[in-house]
Each structure stands twice: as C-alpha cells, then as structure tokens.
C-alpha positions in Angstrom: -8.2 -20.0 8.1 -9.9 -17.1 6.4 -13.1 -17.4 4.4 -14.2 -15.3 1.5 -17.7 -13.8 1.2 -19.1 -12.3 -2.0 -21.6 -9.4 -2.3 -25.0 -10.5 -3.7 -25.7 -7.0 -4.9 -22.8 -6.5 -7.3 -21.1 -9.9 -7.2 -17.8 -8.0 -7.4 -17.3 -7.1 -3.7 -15.5 -9.6 -1.5 -14.7 -9.7 2.2 -12.4 -12.1 4.1 -13.3 -13.2 7.6 -11.7 -15.6 10.1 -15.0 -17.4 10.7 -17.1 -19.7 8.6 -20.8 -18.9 8.2 -23.2 -19.2 5.3 -23.7 -15.5 5.0 -23.3 -12.1 6.6 -24.6 -8.6 6.0 -22.4 -5.5 5.8 -21.6 -2.5 3.5 -20.0 -3.6 0.2 -16.6 -2.0 -0.4 -17.3 -2.0 -4.2 -20.9 -1.0 -4.7 -21.3 0.8 -1.3 -24.7 -0.7 -0.5 -25.6 -2.6 2.6 -25.8 -6.1 1.2 -25.9 -9.8 2.0 -22.5 -11.5 1.4 -22.5 -15.2 0.9 -19.8 -17.7 1.5 -17.7 -18.0 -1.6 -18.2 -21.8 -1.8 -22.0 -21.2 -1.9 -21.6 -18.5 -4.5 -19.4 -20.8 -6.7 -22.1 -23.6 -6.4 -24.8 -21.1 -7.3 -22.8 -20.0 -10.4 -22.2 -23.6 -11.4 -25.9 -24.4 -11.2 -26.8 -21.2 -13.1 -24.4 -22.3 -15.9 -25.6 -25.9 -16.0 -29.1 -26.1 -14.4 -30.0 -29.4 -12.8 -32.5 -31.5 -14.8 -34.3 -32.7 -11.6 -35.4 -29.1 -10.7 -37.2 -26.4 -12.7 -34.2 -24.2 -11.9 -35.3 -21.2 -14.0 -38.6 -21.1 -12.1 -37.0 -20.9 -8.7 -36.6 -17.6 -7.0 -33.1 -16.4 -6.2 -33.4 -17.1 -2.5 -34.5 -20.7 -3.3 -31.5 -21.1 -5.7 -29.2 -19.9 -2.9 -30.8 -22.3 -0.4 -30.2 -25.2 -2.8 -26.6 -24.0 -3.4 -25.9 -23.6 0.3 -27.3 -27.1 1.0 -25.0 -28.6 -1.6 -21.9 -26.6 -0.8 -22.0 -26.5 3.0 -24.2 -29.3 4.1 -23.1 -32.1 1.8 -26.5 -32.6 0.3 -27.1 -33.8 -3.3 -29.2 -32.0 -5.9 -31.5 -35.0 -5.8 -32.2 -34.2 -2.1 -34.2 -31.1 -3.3 -37.7 -31.2 -4.7 -39.3 -28.7 -6.9 -40.9 -27.2 -3.8 -37.6 -26.0 -2.3 
C-alpha cells in the first residue's frame, strides 16, 4: 500500500511511497526546495486542528513543530487531544 506525503514548505507538493513513516525529507517536485514531507494523515489532522483549534490547548501559542507533534500523536499513535498538555 502506498502512502502519500505532503511538502511542509508549499503544502502543494506530494509524494507517494511504499513505506509508512511520519515524515521524510527530499526535494519538492512543486516548489523545488529541499523540504520535510509529512504523512498525509498527519497533515490532514494538522489542518483539522488549525480549522477548529482544541479548547484544551492554547493552539495559537504553539510553534508549528509542536502542532505537528500533536497532530502526529493523534493521527499515527492513537492518542487523544486530551493526552497533550500546554507544555507539548
């Protein structure tokens, strides 16, 4: 089964790979920069949280890497948003 990964630089570039990992780094076919690509399920969770921030966290105050860590924990590790504290 192939997995889709999305460029964090432009959010438009996608890659398909036969393995399942949280992220990978490579040149983006759309923006051309060497970027981190995140698993599409993590990206979708990240977008969902951006659109509807959780009440239990000060989501806007979190750095992007912290938001991605929360998103990865929920999407790939089966954690709940309540498993995270404001100190992510």
